C-alpha positions in Angstrom: -0.4 26.5 8.2 -4.2 26.4 7.3 -5.8 29.3 5.9 -9.2 30.0 7.0 -12.8 28.3 5.1 -10.4 25.9 3.6 -12.6 22.8 1.9 -10.2 19.8 3.1 -11.3 16.7 2.1 -9.9 13.8 4.5 -9.9 10.1 3.9 -10.8 7.9 6.2 -13.1 7.8 9.1 -11.3 6.4 12.2 -10.4 7.9 15.0 -7.8 9.7 13.4 -9.7 10.9 10.4 -12.9 11.6 13.1 -10.9 14.0 15.3 -9.1 15.6 12.5 -12.0 16.2 10.9 -14.5 17.4 13.9 -11.3 20.1 14.9 -11.1 21.5 11.8 -14.7 22.0 11.0 -14.8 23.9 14.5 -12.3 26.0 13.1 -13.9 26.7 10.2 -13.3 24.1 7.6 -15.6 22.9 5.3 -14.7 19.7 6.2 -15.7 16.1 3.6 -15.1 12.8 4.6 -14.2 10.1 1.7 -14.6 7.2 2.6 -15.0 3.7 1.0 -18.5 2.9 2.5 -20.7 6.4 3.0 -23.5 4.7 5.2 -21.7 2.8 7.6 -21.8 3.6 11.7 -18.2 5.1 11.8 -18.5 7.3 8.8 -22.2 8.5 9.8 -20.3 9.2 13.2 -17.6 10.9 12.3 -19.8 13.6 10.2 -21.9 13.7 13.2 -19.4 15.4 15.3 -17.8 17.4 12.7 -20.9 20.1 12.1 -21.5 21.1 8.3 -19.3 18.2 7.0 -20.0 15.6 4.3 -19.6 12.2 3.5 -18.8 10.4 0.5 -16.4 8.4 -1.5 -13.1 9.2 -2.0 -12.8 10.2 -5.3 -15.6 12.3 -4.9 -14.4 13.9 -1.6 -10.9 14.7 -3.0 -13.0 17.1 -5.7 -12.1 21.2 -5.3 -10.7 20.3 -2.3 -7.4 22.4 -1.5 -6.0 20.0 1.3 -6.3 16.5 1.6 -5.2 14.4 4.3 -4.7 10.6 4.4 -5.8 8.9 7.0 -6.8 5.5 6.5 -5.3 2.5 7.2 -1.4 1.7 5.0 -3.1 -1.3 3.3 -5.8 0.3 1.9 -3.5 2.3 0.0 -3.2 0.0 -2.8 -7.2 0.2 -3.2 -8.2 3.3 -3.1 -5.3 5.3 -5.0 -5.7 4.3 -8.2 -9.2 6.1 -8.5 -8.2 9.4 -6.8 -7.5 12.4 -8.9 -3.9 13.9 -8.9 -2.5 15.6 -6.3 -0.7 19.1 -7.7 -1.9 22.3 -6.7 -3.1 20.8 -3.4 -1.7 20.5 0.6 -1.1 16.7 0.9 -1.3 15.4 4.6 0.1 12.2 5.8 -1.9 11.5 9.0 -2.4 7.4 7.9 -2.4 4.5 10.4 -0.2 1.1 10.2 -1.9 -1.7 9.6 -0.2 -4.0 11.8 -1.4 -3.3 15.7 2.4 -4.7 16.8 4.2 -1.2 17.4 7.5 -3.3 17.6 6.6 -3.9 14.3 8.6 -0.8 11.4 6.5 0.5 8.1 9.4 -1.0 6.6 8.9 -3.9 7.7 4.8 -2.7 7.0 5.3 -1.9 3.4 7.2 -5.5 3.1 4.8 -7.8 4.0 2.3 -5.7 2.1 4.0 -6.7 -0.7 4.6 -10.3 0.1 0.6 -10.0 -0.1 0.2 -9.5 -3.3 3.8 -11.0 -4.9 3.0 -14.2 -3.1 0.0 -15.2 -5.5 0.4 -17.5 -8.5 -2.6 -16.5 -10.4 -1.8 -12.7 -9.5 -3.9 -10.0 -11.2 -3.1 -7.1 -13.5 -4.6 -4.6 -10.5 -2.2 -6.7 -8.1 0.6 -5.6 -10.3 0.2 -2.5 -10.9 -0.3 -2.1 -7.2 3.0 -4.2 -6.8 4.9 -1.3 -9.5 3.6 1.9 -7.7 5.0 0.3 -4.3 8.4 -0.2 -6.4 8.2 3.5 -7.7 7.5 5.2 -4.1 9.3 3.1 -2.0 13.1 2.6 -2.0 14.6 -0.6 -0.6 16.9 -0.5 2.0 16.4 -1.2 5.5 13.6 0.5 8.4 16.9 1.6 10.8 18.2 3.8 7.6 14.7 4.5 6.3 11.9 4.2 8.1 9.9 4.6 4.9 11.5 1.9 1.9 10.6 -1.8 1.9 12.5 -4.0 4.1 14.7 -5.8 2.0 16.3 -8.7 4.4 12.8 -9.3 5.3 11.9 -10.5 1.9 14.8 -11.7 0.9 15.0 -13.8 4.2 11.2 -15.2 3.6 12.6 -16.1 0.1 15.4 -18.0 1.5 13.6 -20.0 3.5 10.6 -21.2 1.7 11.1 -22.3 -2.1 7.7 -21.9 -2.9 7.4 -18.8 -1.6 11.0 -17.3 -3.4 9.9 -19.2 -7.1 6.3 -17.7 -7.3 7.6 -14.1 -6.0 10.6 -14.1 -8.7 7.9 -15.7 -11.6 5.2 -12.1 -10.1 8.5 -10.3 -9.8 9.0 -11.2 -13.4 5.4 -9.9 -14.2 6.1 -6.8 -12.9 8.6 -5.3 -14.2 6.8 -6.5 -18.1 4.4 -4.1 -17.0 5.8 -1.3 -15.5 8.2 -1.1 -18.5 4.8 -1.2 -20.6 2.8 1.4 -18.4 5.2 3.2 -16.2 4.3 4.9 -13.1 3.2 8.7 -14.2 5.5 10.7 -11.4 7.6 8.3 -9.8 10.7 9.1 -7.4 12.1 5.5 -9.3 12.5 3.0 -11.5 9.8 0.7 -10.9 11.5 -1.8 -13.6 15.4 -1.0 -12.1 13.7 -1.9 -8.8 12.2 -5.2 -9.6 16.0 -6.2 -11.3 17.0 -4.6 -7.9 15.2 -6.9 -6.3 15.8 -10.2 -8.2 19.1 -9.9 -7.3 19.3 -9.5 -3.9 16.7 -12.5 -3.7 18.9 -14.6 -6.0 22.1 -13.2 -3.2 20.8 -14.1 -0.4 22.4 -18.2 0.5 19.3 -20.5 0.6 18.4 -23.2 3.8 18.8 -26.4 3.1 14.9 -27.2 2.5 14.7 -24.6 0.1 17.5 -26.6 -1.9 15.7 -29.8 -1.1 12.3 -28.3 -1.8 14.1 -26.6 -5.3 15.4 -30.3 -6.6 11.8 -31.3 -6.7 10.4 -28.0 -8.3 7.3 -27.7 -10.7 6.9 -31.0 -10.6 4.9 -31.2 -7.3 2.3 -28.7 -7.1 3.1 -25.8 -4.1 0.7 -23.3 -4.2 -3.1 -22.6 -3.4 -5.7 -20.2 -5.8 -7.7 -18.1 -3.9 -11.2 -20.6 -4.1 -8.9 -23.8 -2.9 -7.9 -20.5 -0.2 -11.8 -19.7 1.0 -12.9 -23.5 0.6 
């Protein structure tokens, strides 16, 4: 139970974060919202509904906070999390929204898609490599039916087994993730990112490939299969 008059940081000011902030402020707590744009209409509306609350960036919001509530979209986590201080000694509450609006999808599928969004970039940068390492260190590989917080392994292997270009890029990116994680392993993570990469690569290799995949593999890198971010934007 949350004790009276605690400083509570709410990361996110959407429907969930705003409602929590309003209720907690009404109960007498000191509420501070942490958002990417403190001047946004949504952030100001949430603060206006929560008496005596503040709005700032996520890192500053957590300063001196005894409770930190995450109430943002899943896909915003890799961008925001690296800039936050250590959560040791604080009560951390997960009230995050799914980043897909499809109720038939599982969190495991969403995590797999988030991972692939990073790994499918041929010119992947170090930040994205670090984000993937953190995801793999924090979530096991498996099936949603067995562990709803796992990364859906079957979804990744299924997509990679039917698309040679995606598979080739993902394998290359995973190799770079492993190199980075070996040099700078994520601290305090429940799993080894390099071991997770090895397991994921093994699962991709072991999955039977489609005829289209095998036909494209014969051509290999002689024909370019990827687009750069600049080409996609144009």
